[in-house]
LUMKE-524372 format. One line per 3 residues: number of its first residue (from 1); their letters; for each residue x, y, z of N, C-alpha, C, O, CB. Coordinates in nm, 4 decimals. Glycine has a CB too. Layout:
NUM) a) X Y Z X Y Z X Y Z X Y Z X Y Z  ...
% end
This chain:
1) mrh) 0.0835 -0.1123 -0.0168 0.0014 0.0143 -0.0057 0.1110 0.1207 -0.0086 0.2304 0.1129 0.0203 -0.0954 0.0229 0.1339  0.0369 0.2213 -0.0514 0.1243 0.3069 -0.0520 0.0194 0.4617 -0.0724 -0.0732 0.4662 -0.1533 0.2403 0.2611 -0.1726  0.0653 0.5992 0.0342 -0.0406 0.6781 0.0665 0.0785 0.7592 0.0680 0.1966 0.7372 0.0947 -0.1506 0.6558 0.1887
4) tsp) 0.0122 0.8589 0.0315 0.1087 1.0282 -0.0158 -0.0032 1.1174 0.0813 -0.1262 1.1216 0.0777 0.1036 1.0999 -0.2558  0.0826 1.1762 0.1567 -0.0271 1.3200 0.2520 -0.0502 1.4390 0.1770 0.0312 1.4735 0.0913 0.0520 1.3981 0.4036  -0.1399 1.4967 0.1975 -0.1727 1.5990 0.1092 -0.0915 1.6977 0.1659 -0.0714 1.6994 0.2874 -0.3198 1.6347 0.0957
7) ish) -0.0231 1.8133 0.0591 0.0453 1.8710 0.0455 0.0149 1.9902 0.1913 -0.1060 2.0076 0.2062 0.0422 1.8951 -0.0987  0.0733 2.0433 0.2602 0.0323 2.0982 0.4007 0.1058 2.2694 0.3471 0.2210 2.3019 0.3183 0.1266 1.9895 0.5740  -0.0323 2.3524 0.3531 0.0060 2.5169 0.3505 -0.0630 2.5675 0.4896 -0.1669 2.6332 0.4956 -0.0689 2.6130 0.1965
10) trp) 0.0210 2.5207 0.6077 -0.0054 2.6147 0.6951 -0.0890 2.7664 0.7396 -0.1951 2.8065 0.7876 0.0777 2.6217 0.6982  0.0515 2.8184 0.6821 0.0277 2.9374 0.5886 0.0674 2.9973 0.4665 0.1823 3.0035 0.4230 0.0449 3.0111 0.6373  -0.0070 3.0286 0.4291 -0.0078 3.0756 0.2761 0.1787 3.1392 0.2959 0.2723 3.0599 0.2864 -0.1712 3.2341 0.2299
13) esd) 0.1985 3.2804 0.3216 0.3329 3.3208 0.2846 0.4366 3.2772 0.3644 0.5410 3.3421 0.3591 0.3438 3.4521 0.2791  0.4301 3.1753 0.4416 0.5166 3.0836 0.4866 0.5670 2.9460 0.3687 0.4798 2.8870 0.3050 0.4394 3.0333 0.6182  0.7145 2.9101 0.3541 0.7710 2.8586 0.2842 0.7551 2.7288 0.3471 0.7838 2.6364 0.2710 0.8833 2.9138 0.2580
16) wty) 0.7144 2.6911 0.4748 0.7148 2.6130 0.5617 0.6092 2.4588 0.4677 0.4883 2.4750 0.4510 0.6513 2.7053 0.7103  0.6767 2.3291 0.4201 0.5530 2.2156 0.3809 0.6965 2.1156 0.4555 0.8118 2.1293 0.4964 0.4774 2.1842 0.1513  0.5857 2.0098 0.4350 0.5837 1.8887 0.5017 0.5142 1.7655 0.4059 0.3986 1.7352 0.4356 0.5046 1.9147 0.6390
19) ret) 0.5729 1.6993 0.3024 0.4653 1.5650 0.2643 0.6030 1.4577 0.3218 0.7154 1.4633 0.3717 0.3986 1.5412 0.0366  0.4902 1.3538 0.2687 0.5380 1.1963 0.3403 0.4574 1.1434 0.2097 0.3588 1.1863 0.1499 0.4669 1.1328 0.5402  0.5553 1.0144 0.1889 0.4815 0.9623 0.1340 0.5088 0.7822 0.1706 0.6163 0.7352 0.1334 0.4935 1.0232 -0.0029
22) ide) 0.4441 0.7227 0.2170 0.4802 0.5638 0.2725 0.4668 0.4458 0.1979 0.3521 0.4146 0.1657 0.4009 0.5260 0.3816  0.5624 0.3716 0.1627 0.5777 0.2722 0.1010 0.5699 0.1581 0.1710 0.6695 0.0921 0.2003 0.6721 0.2809 0.0428  0.3810 0.1085 0.2215 0.4819 -0.0209 0.3120 0.4987 -0.2136 0.2574 0.4991 -0.3231 0.3136 0.3873 -0.0311 0.4935
25) els) 0.5082 -0.1690 0.1426 0.5459 -0.3043 0.1477 0.7593 -0.3242 0.1623 0.8408 -0.4145 0.1814 0.4627 -0.3737 -0.0212  0.7589 -0.1640 0.1361 0.9349 -0.1778 0.1331 0.9684 -0.1649 0.2708 1.0698 -0.2123 0.3218 1.0276 -0.0509 0.0409  0.8781 -0.0976 0.3310 0.8586 -0.0169 0.4861 0.9611 0.1445 0.4397 1.0711 0.1771 0.4844 0.9597 -0.1458 0.6658
28) air) 0.9150 0.1835 0.3855 1.0432 0.2927 0.3084 0.9303 0.3805 0.3564 0.8222 0.3271 0.3816 1.1071 0.2924 0.1013  0.9542 0.5778 0.3789 0.8671 0.7005 0.3720 0.9920 0.7722 0.2928 1.1102 0.7380 0.2946 0.8040 0.7767 0.5365  0.9451 0.8560 0.2393 0.9833 0.9491 0.1240 0.9489 1.0848 0.1933 0.8411 1.1303 0.1550 0.8949 0.9209 -0.0279
31) vrg) 1.0240 1.1712 0.2995 0.9884 1.2747 0.2684 1.0406 1.3934 0.2565 1.1597 1.4003 0.2869 0.9256 1.2812 0.3132  0.9827 1.5015 0.2173 1.0625 1.6149 0.1181 0.9268 1.7194 0.2156 0.8137 1.7058 0.2623 1.0563 1.5898 -0.1291  1.0760 1.8606 0.1963 0.9934 1.9837 0.2907 1.0964 1.9362 0.4070 1.1684 1.8366 0.4140 0.7812 1.9668 0.3323
34) rvg) 1.0770 2.0394 0.4910 1.1442 2.0747 0.6153 1.1350 2.0276 0.7446 1.0403 2.0687 0.8117 1.1267 2.1774 0.6326  1.2309 1.9324 0.8052 1.1579 1.8494 0.9464 1.2583 1.9236 1.0565 1.3739 1.9230 1.0988 1.1764 1.6326 0.9500  1.1102 1.9969 1.0736 1.0702 2.0370 1.2147 1.0415 2.0021 1.2965 1.0581 1.8805 1.3065 1.0151 2.0833 1.2358
37) slg) 0.9637 2.0891 1.4439 0.9332 2.0053 1.5243 0.7638 1.9675 1.5528 0.6935 1.9442 1.6511 1.0037 2.0524 1.6305  0.7452 1.9776 1.3931 0.5678 1.9671 1.3972 0.6297 1.8685 1.2882 0.5844 1.7571 1.3147 0.4245 2.1256 1.3528  0.7120 1.8610 1.1790 0.7117 1.7323 1.0514 0.7557 1.6353 1.1328 0.6823 1.5372 1.1215 0.8208 1.7441 0.9018
40) vdl) 0.8710 1.6128 1.2350 0.9321 1.4907 1.3379 0.8552 1.4528 1.3805 0.8518 1.3366 1.3400 1.0160 1.5030 1.4415  0.7301 1.4777 1.4819 0.6047 1.4451 1.5112 0.5485 1.3547 1.4057 0.5428 1.2319 1.4105 0.5284 1.5623 1.5295  0.4964 1.4563 1.2824 0.4348 1.3516 1.1887 0.5137 1.2318 1.1021 0.4564 1.1250 1.0807 0.3697 1.4310 1.0911
43) lrg) 0.6270 1.2535 1.0620 0.7371 1.1139 1.0553 0.7249 1.0335 1.1800 0.7186 0.9115 1.1652 0.9107 1.1576 1.0456  0.7204 1.0849 1.3066 0.7448 0.9797 1.4200 0.5763 0.8548 1.4201 0.5758 0.7318 1.4138 0.7674 1.0989 1.6055  0.4832 0.9295 1.4277 0.4179 0.8685 1.3826 0.3590 0.8241 1.3324 0.2391 0.8055 1.3531 0.4065 0.8615 1.3881
46) tve) 0.4715 0.7664 1.1845 0.4019 0.7006 1.0509 0.5599 0.6052 1.0649 0.5902 0.5466 0.9610 0.3566 0.8322 0.8682  0.6530 0.5891 1.1790 0.7897 0.5199 1.1556 0.6659 0.4401 1.2594 0.6177 0.3385 1.2093 0.9870 0.5895 1.1996  0.6168 0.4775 1.3892 0.5890 0.3856 1.5144 0.5009 0.3107 1.4377 0.5299 0.1924 1.4199 0.5251 0.4506 1.6620
49) els) 0.3605 0.3719 1.3699 0.2624 0.2155 1.3356 0.3102 0.1751 1.2091 0.2232 0.0982 1.1683 0.0737 0.2303 1.3179  0.3991 0.1831 1.1238 0.5242 0.1041 1.0710 0.5718 -0.0062 1.1642 0.5720 -0.1252 1.1329 0.6462 0.2014 1.0491  0.6099 0.0396 1.2742 0.6732 -0.0408 1.3787 0.5465 -0.1387 1.3790 0.5448 -0.2600 1.3580 0.7181 0.0438 1.5334
52) rrg) 0.4429 -0.0532 1.4083 0.3413 -0.1329 1.4887 0.2628 -0.3210 1.4246 0.2074 -0.4161 1.4797 0.2081 -0.0018 1.4940  0.3133 -0.2781 1.2579 0.1896 -0.3460 1.1563 0.3594 -0.4655 1.2163 0.3520 -0.5741 1.2737 0.1220 -0.2626 0.9129  0.4501 -0.4133 1.1871 0.5562 -0.5634 1.2247 0.6265 -0.5251 1.0963 0.6192 -0.5872 0.9902 0.4744 -0.7642 1.2304
55) hrd) 0.6881 -0.4266 1.1171 0.8404 -0.3668 1.0252 0.9313 -0.3470 1.1117 0.9124 -0.2730 1.2082 0.8371 -0.2182 0.9405  1.0898 -0.4359 1.0813 1.1751 -0.3974 1.1537 1.3005 -0.3654 1.0613 1.4068 -0.4272 1.0674 1.1901 -0.4917 1.2570  1.2715 -0.2541 0.9699 1.3786 -0.2028 0.9127 1.3186 -0.0951 0.8116 1.3303 -0.1075 0.6897 1.4661 -0.3148 0.8497
58) itv) 1.2510 0.0157 0.8753 1.2286 0.1198 0.8145 1.3592 0.2164 0.7837 1.4632 0.2420 0.8445 1.1297 0.1771 0.8885  1.2987 0.2579 0.6542 1.4209 0.2988 0.6043 1.3657 0.4728 0.5832 1.2857 0.4802 0.4900 1.4747 0.1970 0.4502  1.3811 0.5478 0.6208 1.3454 0.7169 0.5777 1.4569 0.7579 0.4377 1.5775 0.7336 0.4369 1.3924 0.8478 0.7472
61) tmd) 1.3911 0.8143 0.3433 1.4724 0.9174 0.2030 1.4470 1.0480 0.2902 1.3778 1.0167 0.3870 1.3732 0.9260 -0.0010  1.4680 1.1378 0.2900 1.4705 1.2796 0.2481 1.5693 1.3862 0.1628 1.6838 1.3490 0.1888 1.4632 1.3254 0.3507  1.5737 1.4664 0.1002 1.6233 1.5443 0.0268 1.7616 1.5877 0.0826 1.8644 1.5713 0.0168 1.5329 1.6404 0.0051
64) hpd) 1.7607 1.6334 0.1835 1.8861 1.6798 0.2241 1.9259 1.7047 0.3865 1.8445 1.7837 0.4344 1.8979 1.8020 0.1519  2.0319 1.6588 0.4913 2.0571 1.7045 0.5637 2.0514 1.8345 0.6614 2.0530 1.8307 0.7844 2.1033 1.6769 0.5313  2.0422 1.9884 0.5520 2.0343 2.1039 0.6384 1.8732 2.0364 0.6199 1.9299 1.9487 0.5546 2.0953 2.2879 0.5860
67) dvd) 1.7647 2.0062 0.6172 1.6258 2.0476 0.5647 1.5808 1.9605 0.7206 1.4678 1.9735 0.7676 1.5603 1.9782 0.3691  1.6869 1.8739 0.7868 1.6232 1.8090 0.9356 1.6984 1.9331 1.0437 1.8212 1.9373 1.0521 1.6950 1.5996 0.9792  1.6065 2.0348 1.1262 1.7000 2.0912 1.2282 1.6791 1.9807 1.3624 1.6177 1.8751 1.3776 1.6545 2.2685 1.2669
70) aca) 1.7698 2.0716 1.4529 1.8981 2.0099 1.5857 1.7742 1.8693 1.6129 1.7619 1.7535 1.5729 1.9391 2.1671 1.7961  1.6976 1.9656 1.7065 1.5830 1.9312 1.7398 1.5406 1.8089 1.6854 1.5731 1.7100 1.7510 1.5062 2.0224 1.7149  1.4545 1.7836 1.5474 1.4551 1.6346 1.5094 1.5085 1.5303 1.4901 1.4700 1.4173 1.5204 1.4329 1.6181 1.4523
73) rav) 1.6445 1.5791 1.4135 1.7961 1.4931 1.4766 1.7772 1.3535 1.5985 1.7849 1.2308 1.6039 1.9022 1.6343 1.5792  1.7417 1.4982 1.7021 1.7310 1.4298 1.8044 1.5875 1.3123 1.8648 1.5645 1.2061 1.9226 1.7566 1.5364 1.8798  1.5318 1.4173 1.8053 1.4152 1.3240 1.7943 1.3951 1.1706 1.7092 1.3075 1.0878 1.7341 1.3234 1.4106 1.7409
76) lqe) 1.4680 1.1630 1.6370 1.4652 1.0916 1.5101 1.5916 0.9515 1.5913 1.5805 0.8289 1.5946 1.5326 1.2189 1.3391  1.6751 1.0221 1.6323 1.7490 0.8996 1.7178 1.6659 0.8652 1.8265 1.6218 0.7513 1.8115 1.8965 0.9369 1.7817  1.6312 0.9148 1.9202 1.5228 0.8575 2.0109 1.4546 0.7400 1.9574 1.4738 0.6313 2.0119 1.4182 0.9582 2.0399
79) vaa) 1.3667 0.7513 1.8433 1.2720 0.6604 1.7514 1.4288 0.5856 1.7410 1.4560 0.5375 1.8510 1.1680 0.7390 1.5804  1.5180 0.5670 1.6590 1.5765 0.4502 1.5937 1.5957 0.3873 1.7052 1.5505 0.2730 1.7116 1.6993 0.4632 1.5047  1.6632 0.4400 1.8162 1.6612 0.4068 2.0285 1.5420 0.3123 2.0769 1.5487 0.2080 2.1419 1.6170 0.5860 2.1449
82) rla) 1.4449 0.3713 2.0322 1.3093 0.2733 2.0867 1.3414 0.1065 1.9554 1.3594 -0.0130 1.9788 1.0871 0.4014 2.0384  1.3357 0.1697 1.8539 1.3496 0.0398 1.7404 1.4525 -0.0609 1.7838 1.4433 -0.1781 1.7475 1.4012 0.0920 1.5826  1.5064 -0.0374 1.8261 1.6576 -0.0438 1.8214 1.6219 -0.2186 1.9458 1.6421 -0.3400 1.9477 1.7722 0.1556 1.9068
85) rcd) 1.5676 -0.1217 2.0159 1.5601 -0.2151 2.1550 1.4286 -0.3251 2.1466 1.3935 -0.4011 2.2368 1.5332 -0.1015 2.3054  1.3678 -0.3108 2.0140 1.2973 -0.3955 1.9412 1.3161 -0.4817 1.8700 1.2222 -0.5336 1.8096 1.2484 -0.3598 1.8938  1.4354 -0.5206 1.8561 1.5191 -0.5666 1.7338 1.4710 -0.4562 1.5703 1.4607 -0.5092 1.4597 1.4701 -0.7665 1.7117
88) grl) 1.4549 -0.3472 1.5872 1.4204 -0.2734 1.4705 1.5898 -0.2129 1.4257 1.7023 -0.2129 1.4755 1.2873 -0.1400 1.5135  1.5314 -0.1721 1.3191 1.6410 -0.0050 1.2706 1.5697 0.1065 1.1773 1.4643 0.0856 1.1172 1.8013 -0.0502 1.1529  1.6022 0.1607 1.1757 1.5623 0.3262 1.1206 1.7119 0.3159 1.0760 1.8124 0.2867 1.1408 1.5052 0.4842 1.2553
91) tir) 1.6932 0.3511 0.9371 1.7978 0.4161 0.8463 1.7218 0.5024 0.7543 1.6223 0.4730 0.6880 1.8876 0.3102 0.7630  1.8212 0.6762 0.7660 1.7835 0.7619 0.6890 1.8423 0.7837 0.5825 1.9638 0.7644 0.5845 1.7737 0.8486 0.7371  1.7970 0.8176 0.4893 1.8698 0.7948 0.3442 1.8839 0.9620 0.2442 1.7737 1.0128 0.2232 1.7490 0.6610 0.2430
94) wsa) 1.9929 1.0327 0.1934 1.9712 1.1458 0.1558 1.9629 1.1504 0.0229 2.0597 1.1080 -0.0404 2.0499 1.2225 0.2014  1.8631 1.1950 -0.0389 1.8488 1.2386 -0.1798 1.8973 1.3287 -0.2823 1.8829 1.3260 -0.4045 1.7665 1.2632 -0.1846  1.9623 1.4145 -0.2003 2.0102 1.5333 -0.2880 2.1802 1.5305 -0.1799 2.1946 1.5176 -0.0583 1.8719 1.7192 -0.2778
97) ged) 2.2743 1.5472 -0.2813 2.3836 1.6096 -0.2794 2.5021 1.4601 -0.2809 2.4570 1.3474 -0.3013 2.3805 1.7236 -0.1392  2.6185 1.4790 -0.2619 2.6928 1.3649 -0.3064 2.6853 1.2473 -0.1901 2.7196 1.1299 -0.2042 2.8468 1.4121 -0.3386  2.6407 1.2991 -0.0921 2.6244 1.0930 -0.0007 2.4577 1.0742 -0.0062 2.3740 1.1258 0.0679 2.6888 1.0755 0.2526
100) dsg) 2.4377 0.9811 -0.1211 2.3103 0.9264 -0.1312 2.3279 0.8044 -0.0622 2.2619 0.7194 -0.1220 2.2577 0.9110 -0.2705  2.3862 0.7550 0.0365 2.4773 0.6360 0.1450 2.3233 0.6182 0.2416 2.2546 0.7195 0.2284 2.6680 0.7268 0.2705  2.2861 0.5577 0.2939 2.2042 0.5575 0.3699 2.2406 0.4681 0.5200 2.2561 0.3466 0.5319 2.0986 0.5179 0.2892
103) eal) 2.2492 0.6015 0.6516 2.3316 0.6227 0.7941 2.1807 0.4835 0.8640 2.0587 0.4836 0.8802 2.3357 0.8690 0.8854  2.2795 0.4029 0.8797 2.1382 0.3920 1.0007 2.1584 0.3583 1.1419 2.2618 0.3097 1.1878 2.0321 0.2734 0.9640  2.0104 0.3991 1.2336 2.0620 0.4642 1.3299 1.9969 0.3539 1.4250 1.8751 0.3367 1.4212 2.0285 0.6259 1.3417
106) dhp) 2.0935 0.2651 1.5264 2.1107 0.1733 1.5838 2.1052 0.1809 1.7293 2.1123 0.2979 1.7668 2.2038 0.1336 1.5399  2.0950 0.0968 1.8236 2.0871 0.1472 1.9104 2.2782 0.1466 1.9796 2.3704 0.0864 1.9245 1.9587 0.0763 1.9783  2.2843 0.1911 2.0477 2.3981 0.2601 2.0458 2.5301 0.1335 2.1392 2.6493 0.1640 2.1421 2.3553 0.4311 2.1312
109) trr) 2.4848 0.0169 2.1971 2.5718 -0.0874 2.1564 2.5414 -0.1757 2.0872 2.5224 -0.2767 2.1550 2.6167 -0.1412 2.2339  2.5162 -0.2015 1.9161 2.5255 -0.2143 1.7944 2.5965 -0.1917 1.7250 2.6539 -0.2643 1.6439 2.4712 -0.1872 1.7563  2.6097 -0.0232 1.7573 2.6795 -0.0044 1.5940 2.7308 0.1613 1.6546 2.7458 0.2604 1.5831 2.5271 -0.0100 1.4067
112) grp) 2.7471 0.1554 1.7780 2.7641 0.2641 1.8306 2.6624 0.3609 1.8728 2.5576 0.3410 1.9342 2.8318 0.3088 1.7637  2.7276 0.5004 1.8153 2.5864 0.6289 1.8903 2.5519 0.6105 1.7861 2.6266 0.5748 1.6950 2.5948 0.8126 1.9482  2.3745 0.6400 1.7710 2.2601 0.6897 1.6869 2.3162 0.7778 1.6422 2.4011 0.8295 1.7148 2.1345 0.7276 1.7383
115) rld) 2.2936 0.8383 1.4956 2.3503 0.9431 1.4506 2.2359 0.9576 1.2871 2.1629 0.8674 1.2460 2.5404 0.9108 1.4388  2.2441 1.0216 1.2574 2.1943 1.0417 1.1137 2.2619 1.0840 1.0157 2.2130 1.0405 0.9114 2.1055 1.1154 1.1053  2.4310 1.2050 0.9824 2.5383 1.1841 0.9715 2.6180 1.2186 0.9858 2.6213 1.3415 0.9916 2.5558 1.1676 0.9262
118) psr) 2.7237 1.1574 1.0003 2.8969 1.1423 1.0704 2.9451 1.2325 1.0597 3.0067 1.2631 1.1618 3.0052 1.0545 1.0208  2.9564 1.3423 0.9357 3.0061 1.4487 0.8835 2.9214 1.5984 0.9494 2.9841 1.7043 0.9479 2.9937 1.4215 0.7225  2.7694 1.5944 1.0081 2.7119 1.6430 1.0891 2.7167 1.7067 1.2197 2.6814 1.8142 1.2682 2.6698 1.5901 1.0872
121) e) 2.8053 1.5408 1.2794 2.7990 1.6187 1.4201 2.9287 1.6623 1.4463 2.9530 1.7256 1.5491 2.7491 1.5321 1.5463
% end
């Protein structure tokens, strides 16, 4: 099943947008737009729902690391740690820029400290 969220227009004068496309068969979420406190809350809910449905290896693809603010990064690390305690895994991939490899967000005892992108820490 594939689902795309509607385009959000919270304030017409704002350039803020957040949109996610969910591919449940692939355990994948595609995020477009800025991921701040509201965006990460929506994304966390989607990741948690996929996890509740039995998905253990979830991949999130975002446009660019600069689209994710520091607060959102911390929340994603917490979500990754929670998934890892249940033998799950959260991988963040970037679709723009030179680095389109994925960074696995795992429990600290399994692969070091959870992280989105080691070059940004």
